[in-house]
C-alpha positions in Angstrom: 0.1 0.0 0.0 1.4 3.9 -0.8 0.0 6.7 -0.5 1.1 10.4 0.3 0.7 12.7 3.4 -1.3 15.9 2.9 0.7 18.4 1.4 0.7 21.4 -0.3 1.1 19.9 -3.5 -2.5 19.9 -4.5 -4.5 22.3 -2.3 -7.7 23.6 -2.9 -8.0 27.4 -3.4 -11.2 29.0 -4.3 -12.3 27.6 -7.8 -9.7 24.8 -8.4 -6.8 23.4 -7.6 -3.3 25.3 -7.4 0.3 24.0 -7.2 2.8 26.0 -5.3 5.7 27.8 -7.2 8.2 26.2 -4.8 8.1 22.5 -4.3 7.6 21.1 -1.1 9.3 18.1 0.3 7.1 15.0 0.5 7.0 12.2 2.7 5.7 9.0 1.7 4.7 5.8 3.7 5.4 2.3 2.3 3.5 0.2 5.2 5.8 0.7 7.8 8.6 2.6 6.4 8.7 6.7 6.0 10.6 8.1 3.5 11.3 11.8 2.9 11.9 12.5 -0.5 14.0 16.0 -1.1 15.1 17.8 -4.1 18.8 18.8 -4.1 20.9 20.4 -6.9 24.5 19.6 -7.4 26.8 21.3 -5.1 23.6 21.3 -2.3 24.0 19.0 0.8 21.5 18.0 3.5 22.6 17.0 7.0 21.2 14.1 9.0 21.8 14.5 12.5 24.6 17.1 13.4 27.4 14.7 12.0 26.6 13.3 8.6 26.8 15.3 5.4 25.3 14.3 2.3 26.6 16.8 -0.5 25.2 16.0 -4.3 28.0 16.0 -6.4 26.9 15.6 -10.2 23.9 14.2 -11.6 24.7 12.5 -15.3 21.4 11.1 -16.6 20.4 8.5 -14.5 23.3 8.7 -12.2 24.0 10.8 -9.1 27.2 11.2 -7.4 27.1 11.5 -3.4 29.9 12.6 -1.3 29.4 11.8 2.2 30.8 13.2 5.0 30.3 10.8 8.3 32.3 9.7 11.5 35.3 7.2 11.0 33.1 4.7 13.2 30.3 4.8 10.7 29.9 1.9 8.2 28.4 2.8 4.7 26.9 -0.1 2.3 25.6 0.0 -1.0 22.3 -1.7 -0.8 22.9 -4.3 -2.7 26.0 -5.5 -0.7 24.2 -4.5 2.8 21.5 -7.1 1.8 24.0 -9.7 0.9 25.5 -8.7 4.3 22.2 -9.8 6.0 21.6 -12.7 4.2 24.6 -14.8 4.8 24.2 -13.2 8.7 20.8 -15.2 8.5 22.5 -18.6 6.7 25.1 -18.2 9.3 22.7 -18.3 12.3 20.8 -21.2 11.0 21.6 -24.2 13.0 21.3 -27.6 11.2 20.6 -30.8 12.8 24.5 -31.7 11.5 26.1 -28.7 13.2 24.4 -29.8 16.5 25.6 -33.3 16.7 28.9 -32.3 15.4 28.9 -30.0 18.2 27.8 -32.6 20.8 30.8 -35.2 19.3 33.4 -32.4 20.0 31.8 -31.6 23.8 32.0 -35.3 24.2 35.7 -35.7 23.3 36.6 -33.0 25.6 35.2 -34.3 28.7 36.7 -37.7 28.0 40.2 -36.6 28.0 
C-alpha cells in the first residue's frame, strides 16, 4: 500500500486546485517505512543529525554522485552489498541438525580427556 501524506502539492484554493511555485518536500509511507523525499541540485547538501553531511556532487543522466562526510566509526554499504551481508548473516545463524551433532561429539571428546 502506498499513499502520500497531505501536502501543499494539490491544495484547493477558491475556484480550483493550484500548485505552489516552490516544491514542498514530501513524505511517502510504504507500510512501516517513512521516506522523506527531497530535491537537491549539484553542490547542495543535507544533514542527518549533526554529524552526517550528504552533498550532491553531480548528476549525469540517471546517475547521481554523492559525497558523504561521516564519522570514521560509521559503516556505509551500497544497498546490494548490505542486503547480501544480511542474507549471509541469517544463513550463518541457522543451526542444522548436523551442526548440533558435530558440536555434541566435540564436547563429549573434550570431557573424556
